[in-house]
Structures are given as C-alpha cells and as structure tokens.
Phi, psi and omega in degrees: 000332185290127178287149178292344179277350183285134185288151174275313187281156172287179196294325187286350179248002190294342183275344183257133184249142170250160181303131179089347181281138185296140175280138180226148176273005185243148170264137179254132176236133169280177189305312182294319180301314181296320182301322181299332181283006174296327174045055171077005172305124187291148172274128188245002178253152171252167174306326180288324175299310184297323175299325179289324180278338192279133176285173176305127179068009177279149187236035179285132177248161180302326178300314183292318173307311180297324188270336186241308188281329180289317175293325174299318178294322177295315177301311180297323177301312177300316177296319180298316179298317177296325175290324180295323173303314184295320172301318182292321173304312177295317181298319180298310180309316184277350182076019185243099184260359191277322184282135177256119186257110179297149170274130186245130184241129177264137179236110187243163178154172189287166166302140168069011179274349182101008182295333180287327178289313178308316183293320175293323176293318180297315180302308178310314181290306182308326183289349183270349180281138188288338183270002176204067187279354181252112182235116180254147178243124178240129178255142180291351173307328181291345180257013171292149173295146174303159186301319187291336174281316179302320180293317180297330180268000181063041187243007184300327172278008182240011181306129178099343169288163186297327187282353177273005182261145169272080189298317177306317177295316178303309180299321176298321182297302186293332176290320180288329178294310183293340171277359176080016185284140182272161176044066175269123172259135189228154179297160181238132178261138176253121177282344170297300180275357183056039181205171173294140174272109191291340182257016187225140173216159177254137182259120171251113194239080175052058178281170179282324178226146173234131174257117176256108190254129173182170185296314191240035184283353174257008185287149180240004181295135180268101182265359183263315183232066177297145172063027178246162179269002183291145178295134187263140179242138189239157177302315182290350164303335182264002180273145174266341180197151183217145184235139177237123178268119193239154174193165180287147183304317174305317182292320178292326179297317183292318176301322179296314183296317178302316179291326177298314177299321176294312181296330179307325189261358182232265184304321183294343178282347173289125181297343177278352178294135174296331179259026180301329182297344182261001186297327190255013174297144171293172180300311181299320178292326181288322175298314177300322182292309179305308180303319183294321174295321181296314183292322180280326193237301196284322183285319176295327174293319178293318182283319186278326196242317191264314178299321179301343180269001187307304179300350179275348185281160177281329185214137182241130171254115184259124184255152179264179181300336183270008183082348181296150173284120184269309181224150168242133183246118173254133180289141183288329183221000000 
C-alpha cells in the first residue's frame, strides 16, 4: 500500500537527499512536529462536540484535534485568506465586485477510513475563524445515480465506483460554486435506504468555504468523452486544496468489518434499512459477509480508483491501526 512517492525523511531533513533516495513532492511531519505548528490556535471544540462529529467506531480524541486538526485549520485559514485577497485583486482588475467565490476543499479516501469524520471536524474548526464563518460540507454520495438507474445499467455492485456517479451534475455543481452562483440545490443521499432521497435537497448558498467529500473526488478518469480530443475537466480542477485520508488496506478492511458488525445491531435493525436482511446474521456470518463485500466491491475500488489519486492531494493524513494520525504529508508546491 505504501506508495514509492512517499518520502523517507522527517520534515526537518526533507530538504536533503541521499544517493538512491526517492524524490518526493511532500514534506513529512510526525505527530509532534505537526502539532507544534498549531502556534496557539485556540481549541473551539468540546468533548460533546466531538461526540457529535465522530463517526461510528471512530476514535478521534480532543488531544488529536489539538495536535493534528488545529494546525491544519490554521494552515487552511492562511490559504483561504491569501486566496480571498487574490480574488479581490482579480475582481478589482475586472471591475466586478459582485461575485463571492468560495474556497473549495476536496476530501478523498477509502470507504471506512474516516474521511467523513475528518471533514466534519474540519468544517467545525474552520467555521470559527472570523474571515470565513460560513462553511458547507457536501458529500458526493448525493451525486450517485438513483438505484433504479444503477439497476438498469447493471451497476448496483459498482456503487461508489466512478461510473456510478452523475458526473456531469457534479461537475456543474462545483463549476457553479466557483462561479459564485447562489442557492444551488443538490441531491441528498440516505445511508439508511441506500438511495437518493427524491423529496429532499441540500441548499448551498454562497458559503465562504465548501468541503467536497467523497471516494473519487481526486479522480481524473474521463467517463464523459472517451476517445475524443476535447479538453477534459475534472472535479478536482475546481479545488483550491485537497486532503487524502490514508491507511493500510488491512487496517481499513478491519475498520469496515467492525463498522458492519456495529451497524448490524443498530441501523440494520430498522425495517427501512436497505441492509435489514443482515440484522440477524451471527457474528461469524456477519464477518464473512462484510469481508465478502470488501473483497468484491470496496477493495477493487480502493486499489483501482481511489488509491492512485493519493499523490494528487495537497495534504495526506496517514492513519495507524488505532485510527490515530501517524504522519502528515504536505505538498511542497
């Protein structure tokens, strides 16, 4: 799982190369080194807040919020401020002061790796900075094709793969966001029914920051116009910054199995749940089923589509088996 592009030295040695050492575009920070970059940024979350933001079976602590997420929110606050200044300069040059252009952050990673929790914590922290108080979180699950479309196309077992998304609609959304268009309504996905909710939408109305979280947001495969000479446009072309939440495949598999077992006793017991048929499985049967789903669907998607996009991110959060962040990789340029 470890990419050959991952750097060997810690951050203080990142500028020096030894013979045979791989060239890398990233600086690597261990937990303590990254934590020092907090530089007094105040902690604005409580244990109650963290409990609300944490996903099922996630083990994020307030100490980790202080040492990992606060420095990241400080870095992004600096980037947002600089980008806002650039937009104002361009607006002055063009004589157009009307459009407010949100800062867009992409958040990628495998199923069960914890990217949704990371996105929620980051949204909460960023919203406490005074120059960008309005932060929206959008998940690309809402841009999956409805189940009836996936079934008609034979794609139900490919849900989460790039071809299962309404890519034109997703591209139009991020394009409209960067154009400063107001009151954008987007679909909402239900993890209970495992489908798009036809009677519900999310409104994105000129926020300061938009976090776009999803499995394949850094993908560059062209599913719209194969074998044409047209210039291709990707969702990530509209990102100002991107984060990839990373962990070894065996660890993520285990987290997926653990989550499946936990859901078997909670959400799966709801008769409305798409996975209600798994609620009464024995422990052994549930583990077998979860591993089967992982092996047939989630692992191929991770290896073929998600993992190859990791080095495209501006920042990589590398997790250990206990869910804690072990290293942070920050792109040099």
